[in-house]
matplotlib code that plots the C-alpha trace (Angstrom):
import matplotlib.pyplot as plt

x = [73.3, 69.7, 69.4, 65.6, 62.8, 59.4, 60.6, 62.2, 58.9, 57.0, 59.3, 59.0, 55.2, 55.2, 57.7, 55.5, 52.4, 54.0, 55.4, 52.1, 50.4, 53.0, 52.3, 48.5, 48.2, 49.2, 47.3, 44.0, 44.5, 45.0, 42.4, 43.1, 45.2, 47.0, 47.9, 49.5, 51.3, 52.7, 53.9, 55.6, 57.3, 58.8, 59.9, 62.2, 64.6, 65.7, 67.1, 69.0, 70.7, 71.5, 73.0, 75.3, 76.5, 77.2, 79.0, 81.3, 81.8, 82.2, 83.9, 83.2, 79.7, 78.3, 79.5, 78.0, 74.6, 74.9, 75.6, 72.5, 70.4, 71.6, 70.3, 67.2, 65.7, 65.2, 63.7, 61.1, 59.4, 58.4, 57.6, 55.1, 53.7, 53.2, 51.5, 49.1, 48.4, 50.1, 52.8, 50.8, 50.1, 53.7, 54.9, 52.6, 53.9, 57.5, 56.5, 55.3, 58.2, 60.7, 59.4, 59.0, 62.7, 63.6, 61.5, 62.9, 66.4, 65.5, 63.8, 66.9, 69.6, 71.1, 71.9, 75.5, 77.6, 77.6, 80.8, 83.2, 84.4, 88.1, 90.6, 93.1, 96.0, 99.5, 101.7, 99.7, 101.6, 100.5, 101.9, 100.8, 101.2, 101.4, 100.6, 97.5, 94.1, 95.6, 97.5, 94.9, 97.6, 98.9, 95.5, 94.0, 97.2, 96.9, 100.5, 100.4, 97.0, 98.1, 101.3, 99.4, 97.2, 100.4, 100.8, 104.2, 103.9, 105.9, 105.6, 106.1, 108.7, 109.1, 109.7, 108.7, 108.6, 107.5, 104.4, 103.8, 107.4, 107.2, 104.0, 105.5, 108.6, 106.3, 104.3, 107.3, 108.8, 105.7, 103.3, 99.9, 97.7, 99.0, 97.1, 97.4, 96.3, 95.9, 93.8, 92.2, 95.3, 97.6, 95.0, 94.8, 98.6, 98.6, 95.3, 96.9, 99.7, 97.3, 95.2, 98.2, 99.3, 95.7, 96.0, 93.3, 93.5, 92.2, 91.4, 92.2, 90.5, 93.1, 92.8, 90.8, 87.7, 88.2, 85.3, 86.4, 86.1, 82.7, 81.4, 82.7, 80.7, 83.7, 83.6, 85.7, 85.3, 87.2, 89.7, 90.9, 87.7, 88.9, 91.5, 88.7, 88.9, 92.1, 90.0, 86.3, 86.6, 85.0, 86.1, 84.4, 85.2, 85.3, 86.2, 89.3, 89.4, 92.3, 93.0, 95.7, 98.2, 97.1, 94.7, 91.9, 89.6, 87.2, 87.4, 89.5, 88.4, 89.2, 88.6, 87.8, 88.2, 91.4, 92.8, 91.9, 93.5, 96.7, 97.1, 99.8, 97.6, 94.7, 96.0, 96.1, 93.2, 90.7, 87.7, 89.5, 91.6, 88.4, 86.6, 89.6, 90.1, 86.5, 85.7, 88.5, 87.9, 84.2, 83.8, 87.3, 89.6, 91.5, 88.3, 88.9, 86.9, 87.0, 85.7, 84.9, 83.8, 82.0, 80.7, 79.5, 78.4, 80.2, 80.2, 82.2, 82.7, 82.7, 84.1, 84.2, 84.2, 84.3, 85.0, 84.1, 84.8, 81.1, 78.4, 77.5, 73.9, 74.6, 75.5, 78.1, 79.8, 83.3, 84.3, 81.3, 79.8, 77.8, 77.9, 78.1, 75.4, 77.8, 81.4, 81.0, 78.8, 81.6, 80.7, 82.3, 80.1, 80.5, 78.9, 79.9, 79.1, 78.6, 77.2, 78.1, 75.4, 73.0, 70.1, 71.8, 72.6, 69.0, 68.1, 70.2, 67.4, 65.7, 68.3, 70.4, 68.6, 69.1, 70.6, 73.9, 74.5, 75.8, 75.2, 75.8, 77.7, 80.3, 82.8, 85.5, 85.8, 88.2, 89.0, 90.3, 91.7, 93.5, 96.6, 99.4, 98.5, 95.2, 95.3, 93.6, 92.8, 93.1, 91.7, 92.6, 96.1, 97.1, 98.6, 99.3, 98.6, 99.1, 96.1, 93.9, 93.3, 91.7, 89.7, 88.6, 87.4, 88.5, 85.6, 86.3, 90.0, 90.4, 89.8, 88.9, 88.8, 86.5, 85.0, 81.9, 79.7, 80.7, 78.8, 75.5, 75.8, 76.4, 73.6, 73.0, 72.5, 71.8, 68.8, 66.8, 66.7, 63.0, 62.8, 64.3, 61.9, 58.9, 60.1, 60.3, 56.8, 55.5, 56.9, 60.2, 62.9, 66.5, 69.6, 72.9, 76.1]
y = [8.6, 8.5, 8.5, 8.7, 9.7, 11.3, 13.8, 11.1, 9.1, 12.1, 12.7, 9.0, 9.0, 12.2, 10.5, 7.4, 9.5, 11.5, 8.4, 6.6, 9.7, 9.8, 6.2, 6.5, 9.7, 8.1, 4.9, 6.8, 9.0, 6.0, 3.7, -0.1, 0.1, 3.1, 1.2, -1.5, 1.0, 2.7, -0.6, -1.5, 1.9, 1.2, -2.3, -0.3, 0.2, -3.4, -3.2, -0.1, -2.2, -4.9, -2.1, -0.9, -4.5, -5.0, -1.7, -2.4, -6.2, -6.5, -4.9, -4.5, -4.9, -6.0, -2.9, -0.8, -2.5, -2.0, 1.8, 2.0, 0.3, 2.6, 5.6, 4.0, 2.1, 5.1, 7.1, 4.3, 5.3, 8.9, 7.7, 5.1, 7.6, 10.2, 7.6, 6.9, 10.5, 10.1, 12.8, 15.1, 12.5, 11.4, 14.9, 15.3, 12.0, 13.2, 16.4, 14.3, 12.0, 14.9, 15.9, 12.2, 11.6, 14.7, 13.7, 10.2, 11.5, 13.7, 10.8, 8.6, 11.3, 10.7, 13.3, 14.4, 15.6, 19.4, 21.0, 22.5, 26.1, 26.1, 28.6, 30.2, 28.0, 28.7, 27.4, 26.3, 24.2, 23.2, 20.7, 21.5, 19.4, 21.8, 19.0, 17.8, 18.5, 19.8, 22.6, 23.9, 25.1, 27.6, 28.4, 29.5, 31.0, 28.7, 29.0, 32.8, 33.0, 30.5, 32.4, 35.6, 33.9, 32.9, 29.4, 27.8, 26.2, 23.3, 22.6, 19.0, 18.7, 16.3, 12.7, 10.6, 12.3, 10.8, 12.9, 11.2, 11.8, 15.5, 15.9, 14.0, 16.3, 19.4, 18.2, 17.3, 20.7, 22.3, 22.9, 22.4, 22.5, 20.3, 20.8, 19.4, 20.7, 17.6, 14.6, 12.1, 9.9, 12.7, 13.9, 10.4, 10.3, 13.6, 12.8, 9.7, 11.8, 14.4, 11.6, 10.0, 13.3, 14.4, 17.7, 19.2, 18.6, 21.2, 19.9, 21.9, 20.2, 20.6, 17.2, 15.9, 14.5, 15.1, 12.9, 13.5, 17.3, 16.8, 14.8, 17.6, 20.2, 22.0, 23.9, 21.8, 24.4, 27.0, 25.3, 28.7, 28.9, 26.1, 28.5, 30.3, 27.5, 29.1, 32.0, 31.3, 27.5, 24.7, 21.1, 17.9, 14.4, 11.9, 8.3, 6.9, 3.7, 1.3, -1.2, -3.3, -0.7, 1.9, 4.6, 6.0, 8.9, 7.9, 4.3, 1.3, -0.5, -4.0, -5.8, -4.1, -0.5, -1.2, -2.9, 0.1, 2.5, 0.4, 0.8, 3.4, 5.0, 5.7, 9.0, 10.5, 8.7, 7.7, 7.0, 5.3, 3.2, 2.1, 1.1, -0.8, -2.8, -3.5, -6.4, -8.5, -7.5, -8.3, -11.3, -12.4, -15.1, -12.4, -11.2, -10.9, -13.1, -11.8, -13.2, -11.2, -11.6, -8.8, -9.2, -12.7, -12.2, -14.0, -13.4, -14.8, -14.4, -10.6, -8.7, -5.4, -4.5, -1.1, -0.5, 3.0, 5.1, 5.3, 4.1, 5.8, 6.4, 5.2, 1.6, 0.5, 3.4, 3.5, 6.4, 8.6, 7.1, 10.1, 12.1, 10.4, 11.4, 11.3, 10.6, 9.5, 6.4, 4.1, 1.7, 0.8, 0.8, -2.4, -2.3, -5.0, -6.3, -9.8, -9.6, -12.6, -12.7, -10.6, -11.9, -10.8, -7.4, -6.9, -7.6, -4.6, -2.4, -3.2, -1.0, -1.6, -4.7, -6.6, -10.1, -9.1, -6.2, -6.4, -3.6, -3.8, -2.1, -3.6, -2.8, -5.0, -6.4, -9.1, -9.3, -12.6, -13.7, -16.6, -14.5, -13.5, -9.8, -8.1, -5.1, -2.2, 1.5, 3.2, 6.8, 6.5, 5.3, 1.9, -0.4, -4.1, -5.2, -8.9, -11.1, -11.3, -7.5, -6.6, -3.3, -1.6, 1.7, 3.8, 5.9, 9.6, 9.2, 12.5, 16.1, 17.9, 21.7, 23.2, 26.7, 27.3, 27.7, 24.2, 22.5, 24.1, 22.8, 19.1, 17.0, 13.4, 12.3, 9.3, 7.0, 6.8, 3.5, 2.9, -0.2, 1.9, 4.7, 2.3, 0.9, 4.4, 5.2, 2.1, 3.2, 1.3, 3.2, 3.1, 3.6, 4.6, 2.9]
z = [-155.9, -156.9, -160.7, -161.2, -158.9, -159.2, -161.7, -163.9, -163.8, -164.9, -167.8, -168.7, -168.7, -170.8, -173.3, -173.6, -174.1, -176.9, -178.4, -178.4, -179.9, -182.6, -183.6, -183.4, -185.6, -188.9, -188.2, -187.4, -190.5, -192.8, -194.3, -194.0, -197.3, -195.9, -192.8, -194.9, -196.9, -193.8, -192.4, -195.7, -195.6, -192.2, -193.5, -195.8, -192.9, -193.0, -196.5, -195.4, -192.7, -195.2, -197.5, -194.7, -194.1, -197.8, -198.1, -195.2, -195.4, -199.2, -202.2, -205.9, -207.2, -203.9, -202.2, -205.0, -204.5, -200.8, -201.2, -203.5, -200.9, -198.1, -200.1, -201.8, -198.9, -196.6, -199.5, -199.9, -196.7, -197.7, -201.2, -199.9, -197.5, -200.2, -202.5, -199.7, -198.8, -195.4, -195.6, -193.4, -190.7, -190.9, -190.3, -187.3, -186.0, -186.3, -184.5, -181.6, -181.5, -181.1, -177.7, -176.8, -177.4, -175.5, -172.5, -172.6, -172.4, -169.5, -167.7, -167.6, -167.3, -164.0, -161.4, -161.2, -158.3, -157.9, -159.2, -156.6, -157.0, -157.9, -156.4, -158.8, -159.6, -158.2, -161.0, -164.1, -166.7, -170.2, -172.7, -176.3, -179.4, -182.4, -184.9, -183.2, -184.7, -188.0, -186.2, -183.7, -181.3, -183.9, -185.5, -182.2, -180.8, -177.7, -176.6, -176.6, -174.9, -172.2, -171.5, -171.2, -168.6, -166.6, -167.8, -168.4, -171.8, -173.2, -176.9, -178.2, -180.9, -183.7, -182.9, -179.9, -176.5, -173.3, -172.5, -169.1, -168.0, -169.0, -166.9, -164.0, -163.9, -164.0, -161.0, -159.1, -159.7, -158.1, -161.0, -159.5, -162.7, -165.5, -168.7, -172.2, -175.6, -177.8, -178.5, -176.2, -176.2, -175.0, -172.6, -171.0, -170.4, -168.5, -166.7, -165.2, -163.7, -162.4, -160.8, -159.2, -157.6, -156.8, -158.6, -160.9, -164.6, -167.3, -170.7, -173.8, -176.8, -179.6, -181.1, -184.0, -182.2, -178.4, -177.2, -173.6, -174.0, -175.6, -172.6, -170.3, -172.3, -173.7, -177.0, -179.4, -182.1, -180.1, -177.7, -176.4, -174.4, -172.2, -170.8, -169.0, -166.5, -165.1, -163.9, -163.5, -163.1, -161.2, -160.5, -161.3, -160.1, -163.0, -163.4, -165.2, -167.3, -167.6, -170.4, -168.8, -167.5, -170.1, -169.0, -171.1, -170.7, -173.5, -174.7, -175.6, -178.8, -179.8, -183.1, -186.4, -185.3, -183.5, -186.6, -188.8, -186.4, -186.4, -190.2, -191.0, -193.7, -191.3, -190.0, -193.5, -195.2, -192.6, -194.8, -197.6, -195.2, -193.4, -196.6, -197.8, -194.7, -193.6, -195.9, -194.7, -191.1, -191.1, -193.3, -194.5, -193.0, -191.0, -189.3, -185.5, -183.2, -179.7, -176.4, -173.4, -169.8, -168.0, -164.4, -165.1, -168.7, -171.4, -175.2, -178.1, -181.8, -181.5, -184.5, -182.6, -178.9, -177.3, -173.6, -172.7, -169.6, -168.6, -170.9, -174.2, -175.1, -178.7, -178.8, -181.4, -183.2, -182.0, -184.2, -183.4, -180.3, -179.2, -176.0, -172.6, -170.1, -167.2, -166.3, -162.7, -162.8, -161.8, -164.7, -168.0, -171.1, -173.1, -176.7, -179.1, -182.6, -183.9, -187.5, -189.6, -192.3, -194.3, -192.2, -189.0, -190.6, -191.5, -187.8, -186.7, -187.9, -184.6, -182.9, -179.8, -178.7, -182.0, -181.8, -183.4, -181.0, -177.4, -174.9, -171.2, -168.3, -166.0, -163.4, -165.0, -168.5, -169.6, -173.4, -174.7, -178.0, -179.6, -180.1, -177.6, -178.0, -178.7, -181.1, -179.4, -180.0, -176.7, -177.1, -180.8, -180.2, -181.5, -178.8, -178.5, -174.9, -174.0, -173.9, -171.9, -171.4, -168.1, -168.4, -165.2, -164.0, -161.0, -159.7, -159.0, -159.7, -161.6, -160.6, -163.9, -164.0, -166.5, -167.2, -165.1, -168.2, -169.5, -166.7, -167.7, -171.3, -170.6, -172.1, -173.1, -176.6, -178.8, -178.9, -175.7, -173.7, -174.1, -171.8, -169.0, -169.8, -169.7, -166.3, -164.8, -166.2, -164.4, -161.1, -161.0, -159.0, -160.0, -157.8, -159.2, -158.1]

ax = plt.figure().add_subplot(projection="3d")
ax.plot(x, y, z, "-o")
ax.set_aspect("equal")
plt.show()
């Protein structure tokens, strides 16, 4: 599939033109001293990166100083601009950068396969978890609404239940549209069953985050709208990821985030548990050191590694990785982090191409460690697969059924890939897998 052509090159040139204008405006408006003041203001971003590192990797007084830097350093930029009389030019620069970013995203947003109109289902079935997402199933009356639409509803009870086995039994009994109202982990288990039997799979976002639903363009604030797919629905072909023998629809994380997810207190106190565990996981003796191989590329000493079902625009935030531009590229996204010192932390202010950050795509990723098993967070669920863990992607494995309106709202997000945008502007053509 062609991902960027003449239209993409036009958007790329427009993005670079607006970006250049945004950079030139404050420099032209400033006298020589004002230029120096503007550059010093931008340098305030590096202490902010150091502050983030100290806040996460340390505790006590060092963490307090880091938190202060996180707040104070970014405020330095507008303060220095105001002192140099550059607030007006800075505002004009931001006004130009906004369309530059929008045009850059449009330039590299790949084409997607056209959705296929979906006929009405014969025997729809839905598995619903009343405890997921703080009780969304009850709050939005999902079970009653689904039954009204002709869906056979099964509610998960307390204790462990084999979600995949329940979905398998439903399909074998003739249900031709297995759905699930829950988080990404539960979605993945039923999605694997649907893919194996080649039946369409609706997504009802009733979990806490539901990244998969976000990528599909579904309204996570009102999961009942996903039931519209039963009537005016269309089908999309999307890829499925595997970490060992465990399927994932969003990501499999290894290292720091996986260790935090595995802590029993994480479900109830996410932020407090993360802050408590991060110092030991980033700079303590128990800090994970992962190795990975991805299509010929090797990296070691990684503290965190994320393998995503299709690449994320944003590089390294496992908890809030942004919105995927597509779900049918046939490639895994592989962002990772290796930050071992304050100097390396300051370098992350450069963005995704900083020395401590890894970002690539691959068809297969092998995660290695010096332990028999590798703690992993697979779609937010803590698992312990044996090492090494082979992550792979199966292109077009899943038929997803979504409301027709959801397709029109899918958009990419995150920081633009400016080197790719520059290449397109210079006439380089790109072909998708």
